[in-house]
N, C-alpha and C positions, 0 to 999 in steps of 0.2 A: 292475330296481329291486325292493327288498325288498317282499314281499307284505304285510308288517305295517305299511307306511307309512300314516299317516293323512292326509298332505298330500303331493302330488307336483307338481313344476313342471318343465316341459320347454321348451327354447328353442333357437333357432339364430341367433346374432348374430355378426357380424363386429365384434368390439370395437375392433379397430384402425381400421375404417372409421367407427365411432361417434366415436372420439377425433378423427379428421380432421374429421368434421362439426361437432363442438363447437368445435374450433379455428377452423374456417372461419366459424362463427357469431360467435365472439368477434372475429375479424378484421373482420367486416362492421360490427359495432356500435361498435368501439373506434377511436379515433384511431390513426394509424400509429405514432406514438411510443410510445403506451401498449401497443400490441400487441407491438411490438419488445421492450419491457421484460418483458412476460409471457413471451415466448419465451426471453429471456435468463435469467430466473429459473428456468425449467424446465431449460434447458441447464446452469445452474450447479448445480442440485440433482442432476441426473443425473451430472455430472462428479464432484462431491464424494462421492457415495455409490455410484459405479460401478453405477448403475441405468439401464437403458434402458426408459422407460415404453412408448413406442409399439412399437418393434421387439422389445425383449426380453420384456416382460410381455404386452402386449395382442396383439402380432403372433405370439407363440408359441402362441396358442390358435386352434383350427381353426374354432370356431363352435358346434357342437352341445354342449349341456349339459343336465344333469338334476340336480334337487335333490329331497330328500324329508325328511320329518320323521317320526320314530318316536314314538308316544305312550308315556307312562310305563307301566311294568309289563310290556312285551312282551319286554324284553331283560334278562336277569339281570345281565349285566356293566355295563349302563347303566340302572339302575332308574328314573331320572328321565326316561328317553327320550333323544332326541338327534336330530341332523340331519346331512346330508352334501350336498355339492355335487360333482358329477363333470363335468369339462370335458375335451373331446377336445383333444389336443395336436397341433401340427404342427411345432414346433421346441422340443425339450426342453432342450437344453444351455443356450442363452442365457436361456431362461425361468427355469431353476433358479438360474443365476448372479445374475440380477437380483433374484429373490425372496429369495435368501439375503442379498444385500447390503442389501435393504430391511429384512429381518428384523433384521439387525445394527444398523441405524440405529434401529429401534424399541426395541431393548434399551438402547441408549445414552440415548435420550430418556426411558425409563422410570426411569432413575436407581436401579436396584436393585430395582424393583417387578415386573419382568418377567424370568422365567427361561425359557430355551429349551434343551432337550436333545434328543438324537437317540436314537430307539429303533428297534431292528430288529424288524419284524413280517413274518415270512415272508421274502420276497426284497426287501422294501422298506425303505428308510431313511426313517423318519417323524420330522418335526420337530414336537416337542410344546411348546406354550407354557403356562407356569404363571404365572397372575396370581391373587393371593390372593382377590379378591372373586368371580371366576368359579369358582375351585376350590371355594369353599364351596357353590356350586350344582352341583358335579360336572361342570363344564364346563372342559375343557382343550383349547382349539382346537389342531388339528394338521393337517399337510398332507404330501403326498408326491406324487411323480410315479411312476406305476406302469403299465407296459404301455401306454404311449401316452395315459394319462389323468392329469390333475391332480385330486387328491382332497383336498378340504377337509372335515374332520369336526369334530364337537363334542367328541370325545374319542377316544383310541386304540382303545377297544373298538368304537366305531361305525366307525372307519376300517378296522379288521380285518374287520368284518362286510361292509363295502362290497367289499373285495378278495375275500372268500370268495364273495360273491354273483356278482361278475364272473367268477370262475374256475369256478363250478359248471357242471356239464353241464346242458343245457336240460331233460332229463327229471328232474333232481334239484333243479331250481330252483323255489322258491315265489315267483313273481313277481306284481307288481301287475297284470300283464296277465291273470292267472287270475281276478281279482276280477270277478264279473259286473257289478257297478255301474260299475266302470272301463271294462269292455268296452262297456257301453251308452253311457257318456259320450263315448268317442272315436268311436263310430259317427256321432254327430251333427256331428262337426267338418267345417267347410267346407274348401275348398282354400286354399292360400297362408297357412296358419297359421304364425306366427313364434314364438309362445309359447303355452303351455297350462298351466293350473293345475287340478288336481282335488283336492277335499277331501272326505273322509268326514265329513259333517256330524254324524252321530250320535256318532262317536268324539271329534271335536273338541269338541262340546258337553259330553260327559261329562267330558272333561279340564278344561274351564273350570269346570264345577260342582265338580270335585274341588279345584281351586285355590281356589275361593271357600270351600269347606268348611275348607280349611287356614288361610285368612286370617280366618275368621269370629271366632275367639276374640279376636283383636286388634280387629276391628271392634266387637264387643260391648263390649269394655272402653272403647274410645274413646266409644261412644255413652253408656255409663253415666256417664262423666265429664261429658258434655254434658247429663245429666239425663234420658236416654231409656233405658228398660229394654227390651232385646231378648232373645229366647229364647236359651238357651245353645247350641243346635244350629242349624246352617243347615238349612233345609227340604229334604226329599228331593224334588227336581223332575226326577229322572232319567227319569221316564216320558215326559216331553215329547220325549225323543230319538227315540223310536220313530216319531214323526210326521215326522221330517226326511228329506229326500231329499239325495243328494250335491250339492255345490256345484261349479261349474266356471266358469272364465273363460278367454277366449282372445283373441288379437289377430291380425288378418289384414291382409295387404297389399292396398291398393286403388290405382287409378290416381292418386288425388289425396291419398294419405296412408295412414294406418293406422286401422283400425276395431277397437274393443274391445267385447267382449260378456261379461256376467256373469249367472250364475244362482245363486240360493241366498244364504244369509246369511253364509257362512263364508270367502269368498274374500278374499285380501289381508290376513288377520289383522285383519279389521274390528273396531275398538274399540267400535263401536256394539253388537256382539254381547255384549260384556262388560257394557255398560250395560243391555242388554236383560235379561240373566240377573239382574243386580242388581235391576232393576225388578220382574221376575217374583217374585224371592224376597221383596222388600219387601212386595209386594201379598199374598203368602201369609202372611208373618209378622205383618203389622199390618193385618188387615182393618178394624179400627175406624177407621183413618185412611184415609178415602176418597181422599185426595190421593195416597197411595202408588200405588194402582192407576192413577190418572190419569197419574202420572209414567211408569209402565211403558208405558201406551198412547201417550204422547207420544214415547217412544223409538221404538216401532214405527212411529208415524206419520212420524217423521223418516226412518227407513229407507225407507219407501215413497215419500216425496217424492224422496229421493235416487235411487231406482230409476227413477221416472218421468222425472226430469231426465236421466238417462243415456239413457233410451229416446228422449227428444226429440232428443238429440245424434246418436244413431244414425240417426233418421229424417231429420234435416237433411243428414247426410252422404250418405244415399242419394237425396236429392231436391234436390240442388243448392242447399242452404241454406234451402229452404222449410220453414216450420213446419207441423206437422200441423193440419188444419182442426179436428179434435177429438181428444181423448185416446184415444178408443176405437180409433183407427187404429194405436196402438202395440201393441195386443194381438197383431196379426199381424206388423207390421213389425219389432218389437223383442222379440217373445216375452214380453211382460209379462202375468202372470196377471190375470184380472179382479178378484180379491180385493185386488190392490194398490191399486186406485182407491177402496177403501172404508176410511175412517178408523176405527180400532177404537173411538174415543171417540164416534163418531156412531151414530145409529140407522138409517143408510142400509143398504139391502139390496144383496145381490150383483147386479150389473148396472147400478147407479147409480154416480155419482162424487161423492166428498165434497170434492173440491178445486176451486178456481177457477183456470181456465186462461185466460191472457191472450195466448197466442201467436197467436190469430186476428187480432189487431190489428197484428202485426209483419210487416215486409217481410223478404225474403231477406238484405238487407245490414244488418239491425238486429242488431248483435252487442255492444252496450254491456253489459258485465258488471254494470252497476248496475241494469239493468231487471229487474223481477220478472215472471217468466213463469208461475210456478205458486205457489200458496199455499193454506193451509188456510182454511176458511170462518170 
């Protein structure tokens, strides 16, 4: 994987088996006649479009896959950045036939708004999709099957970069594995991991700030129309990035299901991060409005409550459904930092808890989603 990537995702899924599981679940909950109708609709779609969903598409993939995102500015041929997904193949011919047939169906449905052409990049025939709204953002989704891999990229330049990276000799390859922070992150991984996500929080934060700076003139104009005067420039808050450590998330297999773990604010494209940056900027821009700083603190508080909630779920999964006797048990069992338990709006000190926990009154079988287990004071 390209060493310039700001976000990396790795996984190993049998997508055909996932499809079977979904269909079995549908069959379980649906009346027999309705399920037969669903199967009939799928068979009709496959017949009309010469597509085989389970055997041709999903069954053609071996399981191992990797995806990554490049930040803006690191690749001259793709100045806005880009992304790619690489999936190991086990049956190429039927997969390509099904995907080409599905592609043709999409062109018909688009009614002249989607154009697809074939470009030759090295030894590969790359299918490039042109859709005007995406093209304006320098996004031209493309795909190819190359040397046993299915490659899906945000534009041909990124696709070519993927192939060059895959073909490079190990001693000439600048890989994400050479990144010390990535090396440290994968050291902590347990066994039986089925997917893993790594995010360079500093780079991702700076990218979000840059996007906010580009959007700011429009925000300022809208605010002026509403009678609120904002500074012409978005504040420079890039120095906060130096305090950020990498974010990571992974899922492991367990005897009774799957367990998920997250560390850091940037995993999963969390929209709360965008709100947090906005709140931070507002508090800097308008110190006279004390409410602005409080809004930023509320965003951070919501993120912390969400993290503690996930920690409780992890604890219950490890303790046969039992709730923790006290929240401090999550520090060790779910790797939640002590500062997470202190609300930024409170005057509480590190080592105390700003939140009210009601799990001590609940039994193992108390799973009603309407119950409030944790809330702010």
